C-alpha positions in Angstrom: 18.5 -9.7 -16.8 18.1 -12.5 -19.6 15.6 -11.9 -22.5 11.4 -12.8 -22.0 11.1 -16.2 -23.6 9.2 -15.5 -26.4 8.1 -11.8 -27.9 4.9 -12.9 -28.1 4.0 -14.2 -24.5 5.6 -10.4 -23.6 3.5 -8.8 -25.7 0.1 -10.5 -24.1 0.8 -10.4 -20.5 2.2 -7.3 -20.0 -0.5 -5.6 -22.4 -2.3 -4.1 -20.0 0.7 -1.8 -18.5 0.8 0.5 -22.2 -2.8 2.7 -21.9 -3.1 6.0 -21.4 -6.6 7.7 -20.3 -7.3 8.9 -23.6 -6.7 5.9 -25.3 -8.7 4.5 -22.8 -11.5 5.8 -23.1 -11.4 5.7 -27.4 -11.3 1.5 -27.2 -14.7 2.2 -24.7 -16.3 3.1 -27.6 -16.4 6.7 -26.2 -17.1 9.7 -29.5 -14.9 12.8 -29.8 -17.2 14.6 -27.5 -17.7 12.0 -24.8 -14.2 12.0 -24.0 -13.9 15.6 -24.2 -17.0 15.9 -21.5 -15.6 13.0 -19.4 -11.6 15.2 -19.4 -13.4 18.3 -18.5 -14.9 17.4 -15.6 -11.4 15.2 -14.3 -10.1 15.7 -11.1 -5.7 14.9 -11.1 -3.6 13.3 -8.5 0.1 13.5 -8.5 1.2 10.9 -5.8 4.7 11.2 -4.1 6.1 8.2 -3.2 5.1 7.3 -0.2 1.9 9.3 -0.1 -1.8 7.8 0.3 -5.4 8.5 -0.9 -9.2 6.9 -0.1 -11.3 6.4 -3.2 -15.0 7.5 -2.0 -17.7 7.8 -4.2 -18.0 10.9 -3.7 -14.3 12.6 -5.5 -13.3 9.2 -6.8 -16.1 7.3 -8.4 -13.8 5.8 -11.5 -9.8 6.1 -11.3 -7.5 5.6 -14.2 -4.2 5.4 -13.4 -1.5 6.6 -15.6 1.8 6.2 -14.5 3.3 4.7 -11.0 2.1 1.8 -9.1 -0.1 1.8 -5.8 -0.8 -0.7 -3.5 -3.9 -1.1 -2.3 -5.4 -1.6 2.1 -8.3 -2.5 3.1 -9.1 -2.6 7.2 -9.6 -6.5 8.1 -9.8 -6.6 10.8 -10.9 -2.3 11.8 -8.0 -1.0 12.5 -5.4 -3.7 11.1 -5.0 -2.9 7.2 -3.5 -5.5 4.8 -2.2 -5.9 1.2 -5.4 -6.2 -0.7 -3.5 -5.6 -3.9 -1.6 -3.7 -6.9 -2.7 -1.5 -9.9 -0.1 -0.5 -12.3 -0.4 2.3 -15.1 -3.2 1.1 -17.2 -5.0 0.4 -14.9 -9.0 1.3 -14.4 -11.0 1.0 -11.0 -13.9 2.2 -8.8 -14.4 4.3 -5.8 -16.2 2.2 -3.0 -20.2 3.0 -3.0 -21.6 5.0 -1.0 -22.7 4.5 2.6 -20.2 1.7 2.5 -18.8 0.3 5.3 -15.6 -0.6 4.0 -12.9 2.4 2.3 -10.1 1.3 0.0 -6.8 3.4 0.5 -4.2 3.5 -1.6 -0.4 3.7 -1.4 2.0 5.3 -4.0 4.9 2.7 -4.0 6.3 5.9 -6.6 5.5 8.7 -8.2 2.4 8.3 -10.2 -0.9 10.1 -11.2 -3.9 9.3 -10.9 -7.2 9.9 -12.9 -10.9 10.4 -11.5 -13.9 11.5 -11.6 -16.3 12.7 -8.2 -19.8 10.3 -8.4 -22.1 13.7 -9.0 -20.0 14.2 -12.4 -20.0 10.1 -13.4 -23.6 10.3 -12.6 -24.6 13.6 -14.7 -22.2 12.0 -17.9 -23.9 9.0 -17.6 -26.6 10.0 -18.6 -25.9 12.3 -20.7 -23.4 9.8 -22.8 -24.8 5.7 -23.1 -21.2 5.4 -23.7 -19.9 7.0 -20.0 -22.7 4.5 -18.8 -21.7 1.6 -20.4 -18.4 2.1 -19.2 -18.8 2.5 -15.8 -20.6 -0.9 -15.9 -17.3 -2.5 -17.1 -15.0 -0.5 -14.4 -17.8 -2.0 -11.6 -17.5 -5.3 -13.2 -13.7 -5.3 -14.4 -12.9 -5.2 -10.7 -15.4 -7.6 -9.3 -14.5 -10.6 -12.4 -10.6 -9.2 -11.0 -11.1 -10.5 -7.6 -13.2 -12.8 -8.5 -10.1 -14.4 -10.6 -7.6 -13.7 -7.9 -9.7 -15.9 -5.1 -10.5 -18.8 -7.6 -7.0 -18.4 -8.6 -5.5 -19.1 -5.0 -8.1 -22.0 -4.6 -7.3 -23.0 -7.6 -3.8 -23.9 -7.3 -1.2 -24.3 -4.8 0.3 -22.1 -2.5 3.3 -21.4 -3.9 1.9 -21.1 -6.8 0.1 -18.7 -6.3 3.4 -17.0 -4.9 5.6 -16.9 -7.6 2.2 -16.0 -9.8 2.0 -12.7 -8.1 6.2 -12.4 -7.9 5.6 -13.0 -11.6 3.7 -10.8 -12.9 5.1 -7.4 -10.6 8.4 -9.0 -12.3 6.7 -8.0 -15.4 5.2 -4.9 -14.2 9.1 -3.5 -13.2 10.4 -5.1 -16.7 8.1 -3.0 -18.9 7.7 -0.6 -16.5 12.4 0.4 -16.7 10.9 1.6 -13.1 12.2 -0.3 -9.3 9.3 -0.7 -7.1 10.1 -2.2 -3.4 7.5 -4.5 -2.7 8.1 -6.8 1.0 7.2 -9.7 1.4 4.3 -9.2 4.4 3.0 -7.0 1.0 3.5 -10.3 -0.8 2.3 -13.2 1.7 -0.8 -11.0 2.5 -2.3 -10.5 -0.9 -1.5 -14.5 -1.3 -3.0 -15.3 1.8 0.1 -17.4 3.2 2.4 -16.2 5.5 5.2 -14.3 5.7 7.1 -17.5 6.9 5.9 -19.3 3.8 6.2 -16.6 1.2 9.8 -16.4 2.1 10.3 -19.7 2.0 9.1 -20.2 -1.9 11.0 -17.2 -2.9 14.6 -19.1 -1.2 13.3 -21.9 -3.6 13.4 -20.0 -6.6 16.4 -18.3 -5.3 18.1 -21.8 -5.6 17.1 -22.1 -9.3 18.9 -18.9 -10.2 16.2 -17.4 -11.4 15.9 -14.6 -9.2 17.9 -13.1 -6.0 17.0 -11.4 -2.3 17.3 -7.8 -2.1 16.5 -4.9 0.1 12.9 -4.3 -0.6 12.0 -7.3 -3.1 13.4 -9.5 -5.5 15.8 -9.3 -8.5 15.2 -11.1 -11.8 18.0 -13.2 -13.3 16.5 -14.7 -15.3 13.6 -14.6 -16.7 13.6 -17.9 -19.2 14.3 -19.9 -15.4 11.2 -18.0 -14.1 9.3 -19.1 -16.8 9.6 -22.6 -16.1 8.9 -22.0 -12.1 5.3 -20.5 -13.4 2.4 -21.7 -15.3 2.1 -19.8 -18.1 -0.8 -20.8 -19.8 -2.6 -20.2 -17.0 -1.2 -16.4 -16.7 -2.4 -16.0 -20.6 -5.9 -17.4 -20.0 -6.4 -14.7 -17.0 -4.4 -11.6 -19.4 -6.9 -13.0 -22.3 -10.2 -13.1 -19.8 -9.9 -9.7 -17.7 -7.4 -6.6 -19.5 -6.6 -5.2 -16.5 -5.2 -8.1 -14.8 -4.0 -7.0 -10.9 
């Protein structure tokens, strides 16, 4: 695998994968007392590869992925699970609001650790510490921004670039973490809103450039320099700067 073209570019795009939970809390302006209170009521989930959990408000109002990689699944339509996104280490996300009609399920694509805060604990802490209340608002806003950004991206650029950008970001995670994660072409297609046939066509075209090669369970990057030439790097860097939790 070749070196990434421009270390500064790599840092800009991959910075979201470097946080641990306590660092995340400190960067969110929580003081020592607030951090200690949060850590005292956390639930730690150790997920084996293939294991799932449901992000409901009661048990998982706010969640932080300490390590690993998750795929989110939604029932669209009811009874049919579709890939709705991915979460890398350092990502903070909220559970579905109470009384909601749609529940998000997450499946671990490799061994993962998730820290969760119960809804009742979050309400109590938010009343006690204004910084935790502000952080809660940010977490819910981050997810809305992420969903909006990807919807806007999907309509602003052509589908080919959308598929390539998704593969590019997933590949950066694997390079950064040093861990291989199986991402099915079907998952990429569902996430990007294209057919599996079209996703396969885009991948085959990228293979011809020498940037990547196909393998069981996904792709392998042969040259990040060539892969970078296939995507809109300025767009990706802008997304990383605007959204610190870029999916």
